[in-house]
N, C-alpha and C positions, 0 to 999 in steps of 0.2 A: 163618790169618785174623788180621790185626792191623792196627791203625791205624798207617800209616807215620809215621816221623819227618819233619818238614818237608814235610807233604803239600801237594798242590794242592787248595785248599779253596774252597768257596763258603759265605758266611755271609749269611743274610737278617736284616733288622732291624738292620743293622750301623752305623747312623749314631750311635747313642748306647747307653748302658747296657750290658747284657750282650752285645749283639751287637758293639759296639765293643770290649769287653774280649776277646771271642774273637779278633777281628782282631788286636789288639795282642799277645796271647799267641802266636798262630800265627806272626805275623811275627817275633817274638822267637826262635822256634826255627827260623827259616829257611824258613817256608812261603811259597807263592805263593797269593794270595787274590783272589777276586772278591767284593767287598762290595756288598750291595744294600740299598736302603731306598726309601721313598716321600718321605723328607725330603732334598730336594736340597741345602739349606744344610748339613745335617749331614754328607752325603757329601763336600761340598766341604771342610768343616773336617777331616774324617777324612784325606783325601788331603793336605791342606796340613800338618796336624800330624805325620803319620807319615812323609812324604817318602820313599816307597818306590815310585817310578814304575815300576820294572821288576818289582816283586813284588806290587803292589797295584793292582787295577783296580776302579773304582767304577762302578756302573750302577744307574739308577733302575729299580725293579721293584715292582709291586703283587702280593704273593704270592697274593691272592685271584683273580688272573687267570692262567690256565694259560699263556697265550701269553707273558706276562712271565717266568714261571719257566722255560719252555722256552728263552727267549732267554738266560737266565743259563747254562743248561747248554751252549748253543751258544757263548757267550762263553768259558766255561772250556775247551771243546774247542779253539777257535780260538787262544786266547792261551797255554794251558798244555798242550794235548794231552790233556786229560781232567780228571777230578775224583777225588781219593782220599778226600775228606771233604766232606760237606755238613752244615751246621749249620742246621736249620730252626728259626730263633729268632724271627722276626717275630711279634709278639703285641700284644694290647690288653688293658688292665686293665678290669674292669667289676664293678659291684656293685649290689644292689638286690633287693627281694622279687619273687618270681614274681607276675605280674599287674600290677606297677607298672613294670617295665622294658618299654619299647616294643618291639614285635616287630621293627621295623626295626633296632633296636639289637642284638637277638638275632642277626639275619641278618648284620649287619656284623661282629660279634665272631666268630661261628662261621666266617664267610667268611675271616677272617684267621687266627684261632687254630687252627682245625681244617683247613679247606680249604687254607690256605696250606701246612700240613705234608703233606697228601695230595698237593698239586701238586708239592712238592719231592720226595717219594718217587716219584711217578709219572714225573717227568722224569729223575731221576738214577739210580734203582735199576736200570732196564734197562741203562743204560750201564755201571754197575759190574758187573753180572752178566756182561755180555759180556767185560769186562776181567778177570773172575775175582778182583777185589779191590775194596775200598772200605769206607767206614764212614759211617753216618748217625747224627748226634746230633739227636734230636727234643727240643725244649725244651718241656716241660710245666710242672708246678708241683706242690708238695705239695697244692694245691687239687684236683689230679686224682686224688689218692689218699685224701685225707681231706676230706670235703665239709662246710664250715662254712655256717651259715645266711646267707641274704641275699647269696649269691654264685653263684646258680644258673647264670647265663650263663657266667661264668668257669669254675666247677667243671665244668660239662658239656663245655665245649670242651676243657679240659685232660684230663679223664678219657678223652675220645675219643682224644686223642693217646697216652695211656698204652696204651689198648687196641690202637690201630694198631701201636704199637711192639712190643707183646707178640706180636701176630700176625706181624709181619715177622720177629721173632726166630726163630720156628718155620719160616717160609717160606724164610728165607735160610740155614738151616743147611746146611753142606757146599757153599756156593756161593763162599766166599771173601769174602763181603760181610757186615759186621756192623752191628748197630744198638744204640744206647743211648738211653734216655729220661731226660732231666735233670729232676729234681723238687726245685728249691730251695724253701726257705721264704722269709721276708722277708730282704732284703738291700738295700743302697743302690743304687737305680736310679730311673728316672723313670717307671715304668709307671703309678703312681697319677696323676702330673701329666698324663700323656697319656691317661688313661682317663676313663670316665664312671661316676658313681655316682647311683643313683636312690633315692627313698623318703625317709621322714622321718628316717632314721638316716644319711643320706648324709654329712653333714659330720662326724659323730662317727666314722663308719667311716673317713673320709679321715684324720682326726687320729690314730686308733689305728694305721692302717697306716703312716703316716709315722713315728710314734714307734717302732714295731717295726723298721722299716727302719734308723732311726738307731742303734738299740741293737744291731744285728747285728754279730757279730764278723767276718763275711765281707763283703768288698766284691765288686763285679762281677768284677774281675780274679781274686780268689780262687775264685769260683764257676766261672769259665771254666777256670782252671788245673786245678781239681778234676775238672771234666768231661772235659777232654782226657786227663789222666793215668789216670783210672779207665776211660774208654772204651778207652784203649790197653791196659789190663789185661784187657779183654774183658768188662767188666761190663755187664749190661743196665740195671739200675736205678742211677741216679746220684743219690744223696741227700746233698748236701754238709753239711746242718745236722743236728746230733745230736738236737735237739728234734724235728725232722721225722721222723727215723728212729724215735725213741721213740714218737711218736704213731701212725705207720704200723704199727709192731710191735703196739701196743695194739689197733688196729683188727683186725689179722689174727688175733692170738692170743686176744683177749678182747673180741669185738664187743659183748657185753652190757654190759661196763664202759665201752666207748668212747662210747656214746650219752650217759650221764650226764656224762662228761668234756667232751663238746662243749657240753652245757647249762651246765656250770660255767664253761667258758671264755667262753661268751656272757654270763653274768651278770657275770663278772669284768670284761669290757670295758664294762659299763654299758649293755648293749643288751637 
């Protein structure tokens, strides 16, 4: 069981940020890619900029709609004869205290961040199992492993992606199909600009996240390359940021110390 070199791939949320970085890294190693997003202009720019008409197919898809995701699988079957890698990347940023975030927003974010991944697994994994090979990279976040205050919607959706991936890791053993879950910390992307924040601390939260992104040593291409290489090495948990790995280790090894650390970080951020 291994992720092929130059795979036939499907990437969701591919019009910008990490999704686009995955497409660029995969094309660079010779892959053929179906790239999807709800952003038509972004998909047009992707195709125009990368100029790979034989190896890059763009298609509009809303991952919260199972029919759209099934259509991506059918597109990959028709154009490339199957899928070796699916990157369930499409996601929305969100923040705000429980009780202040509207319930419609909860449903919308979970529909994309969690159900979008469920739909991707539901559509592609049976095909991969029949083929006896394939790999799934589910994009979660460090927020799915270490839950910071005032991010309940985002934390919950990403924690569910981690749990789904861990479950699949057991289910898919000895099938030839592998799964990895990507949990990056802050890096340069547009998830904050495209997300919604609620509550009295919303603007401060936005400024802090933007600052942390700008200070990151990794950009989107670096995160995508890390994910591909470490999935290829057979790893389940993909944690590209050392500070994220340290915080996760603290939570697992010393949970009693982790809670005060979260409170300290919250005070440090001025919230």
